[in-house]
N, C-alpha and C positions, 0 to 999 in steps of 0.2 A: 577529368577522372578524379577519383577520390584521393584524399591525402592521408598520410601516415605520420604519427608522431607530433611533436610540438617543438617549437624553437623560435629563433629569430632569424632575420636575414643574415646571409652568409658573413662570416668574419671578414672585416675590412672590405665589405662590398663584394665578396666572391660568391657566385652561384655556380654550382656544377651542373653540367648537362651530360647525363650518362646515356650513351646511345646503345640501345638494346632491342632494336626492332627487327633486325635482319633475320633471314630464314636459316642461315647456317647450313647450307646444303651439303657442304663437305663433311659434316659430322655424320650424315646418313642415320639420323636418329629421330624418333618420335618426340623426344624431349628437346625443348628449346636449348640452343647452344649455351646461353649464359646461365642456365640452371644445372649444367653438368658440374659435379663437385670436383674440387681440387682440395686435397687435404681435409675432406669431410664437409666442406661448405661450398654452396653454389658459387660459381665465379663472380656473378654480379654482387652477391653479398660480401665477398671479399673486397671488391672495389669500393662499395659503399662504406665498409668498415674502415678502409684506408682513408677515405675522405673525412670521416668523423675523427679519426686519430690525428689527421693533419690540421684539424681546427676548422674545417669547412662546416658550416652550420645549415646550409640549404642546398638541396639538389632536386633536379627534375630528371626522372627516368623516362626516356622515350621508348615506348613499346609499340609493337605492331604485330608481327607474327606471334601467334599464341599469346596475345596480350593478356588474356585473363589468367593464364598459368603463371606468367612472369609477375604480374601485379600481385596475385595471391601469395606467391612465395616471398616477395619483398614485404608485403603487408604483414605476413605472419612473423617476420623477423624484425619488424619495425621497432618494438620496444628495446631490443638489444642494440639498436643503432643510435639511440638517443645520446646526445641532444641533436643529432642530425635530423632536420625536418625534410620530409620527402613529399614530392608531388609527382604526378604522372602526366605524360602527354602522349596522345595517340597519333602515330603516323600510319594512317589507314592504308596508304600505298607506299611501298618501299622504293622511293625514287632517289636514293643516294644519300650520302652522309650530309651533304649540304642541306638537302630537303629535311632530313631528320633533325638537324640543328635548328632549322627554322621552326619546326614543330615544338621543340623544347623551349626556344626563346619565346614563342607565343604563350606558352604556359607560364613562363616567368613574368610576362608583362600583363597577363589578364588580371583584372581587379579582383580583390578578395578582401573580406573583412578581417579575417583572423591572421595569425602569424604565418610566415611561409616565404618562399622565394618569389621575389617580384621586383620590377623596376628595370628600365632600359638603360640604366647607367651602371657603372662599376665594371667588374671583371667577370667574364664567362669562362669557366674552366671546362673544356670539352674533352671527354674521354670515353672509352668504350667499356661495355660490361663484360668483355671477354679477356680482360688483362688481369688475371688473378694474382700475378706476382708483383704488381705495382703497389708499392708500399707507401706509407705515410711520409717517409723520409724523402722519397723521390717527388711526391706531390708538393711537400713543403719547400724543397729546393727549387722547384719550378716556379712556384708562386713568389718566392723571394727574389729569384733572378728577374722575373717579370717586373716586379715592383722597382728593383734597383735600376733596371735599364730604362724604365719609362717607355717600353716598346708598345707598339700597337698590337703585336702578337709575339708570343714566345712559344716555340715549339720544343717538345721533348723529343730528342732523337736518340739513336743508338748506333754505335759502331759495331758492325757484325762481320764475321768472316765470310759468310755467304749471303749477299744482299738480294739474291734472286727472289722475285715476287714482291719486293717492297718498293715503295716510292723513294727515289733518291733525293737527297738534299743538295741542291746546286748552289754554290757560292761563287762570288766574283773574286777577283784577284785580291781584294782587301778582306776577304773572309766573310763578307756580308751575304746573307741568304737572298737569293734572287728567284728561286722557284722550287717547287716539288715536282719532279718528273716521275710519272708512273713507269713501272718496269717495262710494260709493253711499248711505251712511247720513247724510251731512253735510246740515245745514240750509242754507238760502240764505245765512245769515250766515257759517256755517262754511266754505262753499265759497270764500269770499274770503280765507281764511287761506293765506298763502304758505309758511309753515314746515311741512315735510312730514317724515314718518317715512322713514328710509332702511332700517330693518330691522336696523341695527347697534346693539348695546347691551351694556352691562356690568351684571351682576346679581350681588348677593350670594347665595350658594347657599341659605342657609336661607330667605331671603325669596322667592327664585325658586321653590324647591321647594314652599313653602306656597301660593304664588299659583297655580302650575300645578295643584296638587291641587284647587283650587276651580274651575278653569276647566272648563266643560262645552260640548259642541257645541250651540250655540244657533243653528244655521243649517240650511238645507235640505241642504247637502252633508255634514252630520254631522262637521264639522271643528273642531278646536281651534286657536284663533289665539293666537300669542304676544302680540299687541297687547292681548289681554284681561288679561294680567298687570298692565299699568299700572293699569287700573281697580281691580283687587283691592288693589294696593299703596297707591294713593291712598285707597281706602276704609278701609284698615287704618292710615291716618295715617303711612305710611312715606314718607320723602322720595324723590321722583323728580326727577332733574335732566335737562335737555335741553341739549346742546351743539351749536350750529349750526356745521357744517363751514365752514372758511375758504374752501374751494373746493367750491361746491355740486355740481359734477359728479363729484367724487371718490367719493362714496358711493352714487351712484344705480345701480340694477341694470340689467342688459341682459335685456330680455324678448322682443325681436323683432329682425329683421334691420336695421331702421332704427336702433335703439339700438346695435346692434353696430357699424354704420358710424360712428355718432357717437362711440362710445368709441374706435374706431380713429383717427378724426380728432383727437380730443383728445390721445391719446397721441402721435401724430405731431407735432403742434404743440409739445407739451411738449419733445420731443426736439430739434426744430429750434430752439426758443427757447434751450435749454441750449447748443446748439452755437454759436449766434450770440453768446451771452454769453461764450463761450470764444474768440471771434475768428475764427469761420468765416462766410464770406459765403454767404447763401442767397438767390439772385436771385428765386426765385418759390416761397415756401413752399407754395402751393396745389398745385403739381405736383411736389414733391420728397418722396420717401419714404425715410427713413433709419431703420434699426433702432436701438433704444436701446443695443444691444450694440456698435455701431460707434464707433470712436475716431478723432478727427480732431485733427491738430496745427493750430496757428494759421495763418491766412492761406490756408487752403483756400477754394476757390470751388466752390459747387454750383450748376450751371445747370439750367434747367427740364427736366422730364421725366426726372429722374434717380432711380434706385432703388439704394439701398445696403443690402444684407441681411446678416444674420449677424454673425460676428466679424471685421469688417473693421478694418484699421489703416491710416489714410491719412496720409501724411507731410505736412510743412509745404509750403505753396505749391502744392499740387496743384490742378488744375482738372478737375472731374468733370462731364461733360455738355457740351452738352445730349444727352439721350437715351441716357445711359449706364446700364448695369445691372451692378453689381458685387456679388459674393457671396463671403463668407468668404475675402477676399484681403488682401494687404498691398502697399501702394504706397509706394515711397520718395519722398523730397522732390522736388518739382518735376515730377511726372508730369502728363501730360494724357491723359484718356480721354474720347472723345466718340463718340456713336452706335455703341456697341460693347458687347459682353458679356464680362465677365471673371469666371471662376468658379474658386475655390480655387487661386489663382495668386499668385506673388510677383513684383513688379516692382521693379527697382532705380531709383535716382534718375534723373530726367530722361527717363524712358521716354515715348514717344508711341504711343498706340493709337487707331486710327480714321481715317476713319469706317468703320463696317460690318465690324469685325473681331470674331473670336470666340476668346477664350483659354479653352480648356477646362481641367478640373482637371489639376493637375500641371505647369502651365507656369511656368518660372522664367526670368525675363529679367534680364540684367545691366544695367549703367548705359547710358543714352542709346540704348537699342534703339528702333528705329522699326518699327511694325507698321501696315500701311495697309489700303486697301480690300479687302474680301472675302478677307482673310487669316485662316487658321484654324491654331491651334496646340493640340496636345494632348500632355500628359505629356512635355514637351521642355524642354531647357535652352539658352538663348542667351547667348553671351558678350557682353562690352561692345561697343557700337557696331554690332552686327549689324542688318541691315535686311531686312525682308520686306514689300515695299510693296504688292503687289496679287495677287489671284487665285491663291492658292497654299495648299497644305496641308503642314504639318510635324507629324508625329506620331511619338512614341516615338523622339526623336532628340536628339543632343547636338551643337549647333553652337558652334564657337569664337567668338572675337572678330572683329569686322569682316568677317563673312561677308555676301556679297550673294546674296539669294534672288530670282531673277528671276520675272517673271510666269508663272504656270502650273506652277511647280515642285511636284512631288508626291513625298513619301516613301511608297512602297508598303510599308507596315509590316505588313500582314495577309495571310497566305497562305491564308486560309480556315479555318485551325485555330488558329494561334498568331500572336502579335504579335512582331515583330523590330525591332531598333534600328538606327538609322543614325547614323554619326559623321562630322562634317565639321570639318576643322581650321581654325585661325585663317587669316583672309584669303582663304579659298576663294571662288570665283565660280561660282555655279550659274546657268547660262544659262536663258533662257525656255523653258518647256515641257519641261524635262528631268525624267526620272523616276529616282529612286534606289530601286532594288529591294532592300529590306532582307532579311537583314543585309548591310550594305555600309559601307565606310569611304572617305571622300574626304580625302586628305591636305591639310595646310596649304598655302595658296598655289596649289592646283590650280584649273584652269578646266574646267568641264563645259560643252561647247558647247550652243547652243540646239538643242532637239529631240532630245537624246541620252538614251538609256535606259542607265543604269549598273547592271550586274549583278555586276561584279567591282570590287575595290578600285582606287582611283586614287591613285598615289603623289603625294607632295608635289611641288608646282610642275609637275605634268604637265598635259597637255591631253588630255581625253577627248572624242572626237567620234564619233558614230555616227548617220549619217543615211541613209535610203534614197534612192538617186539617182533623181530623177524622170525619166520619159519625156516628152519634149516633142514634140508633133506640130504643126508649123506650119500655120496656117490652119484647123485643125479646128473651132474654136469658130464661126468665121464660116460655114463650110459647114453646120454643124449648125443654126445659126439659120435658114439659107436653106431647109433641107429642109422639105417639107410634113409635117404630122403623119401618121405611119403608123398604120394600124390594128394592134391587138394581134395577135401571132402566134397561130395556132390551137394548142390544146393547152396 
């Protein structure tokens, strides 16, 4: 299969084999399991990013079920994973983890002219594409322990409170690993073991190749399991080491929607704890959702029911929430946003937004701008000190400094075919329920009277008023109330 990226053979002879071919039946999803996002990124992309950050420079991803979708998603993200070089191997039939590993190793060994993972010597790091919490630190610790011990295999394990469903790590009296026993095959005594197999391990290639060659499908499914390699290595008197992860949650896989939610929760708390350690107040972590890509200066306050997504940059002393939703935006120092949505926008220092306002993509607000109840802005620029307090829409416009936008003001920016821009000069006053039909320009210091529809430019310091004179009929309302209800007219 095709390759992605460029690079050299893995650092210190390490090549990663990422298993991502399974069907993930317990997810009950049309989407492949490893493509389900955690923290806004597909699980398999998180695994690959951790390999890159750990210094691994070559990886083979074994694909099978929905191979095209998985390959396409990884290929699209390839440039962001540099300098990790990626290759793919197809496991046409999903015949177990051992069989998948063989497919990956075959891709490592096949001849190729250019750079990439290859060679039947060195270390194979085998891991799964559904371990989104596995970080570079855990991978680095495992590789270091494997090198230091000179073992044939080093397994990453986890000490868990409830080991049900996991393979148990069996050790002898001296603490040496003797086997991995699957949950369904464990004896009563073995079920009490809390150290479990995470499926992540380092293997020296000659030892791994020889052990896999002896593995046979000894089950009703006709599958070859990677865990059987351990028994062969132990039987051949080759050293097998097990390293318990400092964070037990880090290496555990996601097999169903419950585990997906748990992984999301773990990642979210990691992010919030990091922010709190950096001087950000989080009033209620249980109801605060912040992307790990968001950056906060010290002394920010996050109030309950707040969501911060994407590449946000929040300045010092900002208060976000309650009930705020901010995505891919930059806030200057001292801003306050509550009960509002801010998307792909830039706010100057001291801006206030809310409650119930919506800043759509392309909004650029100067210093000390005030945006209030049910105000909407789209693709517009506001100068310093401009105020849009309630029930109004400004789209495709440029407003100068200290402009007053009254209630009900609308920029009619769309003629049914094209968008047009509105320009309002410094210090202009836009009265309540006025309509600015773009393209139009209102000069600095001009006043647009309440209820006026502006279709032509208004000079600076001028007054624009255009209202329909009402017809007043004295006593009409009282007479109307006194009339009996009349039957509808025929026809």
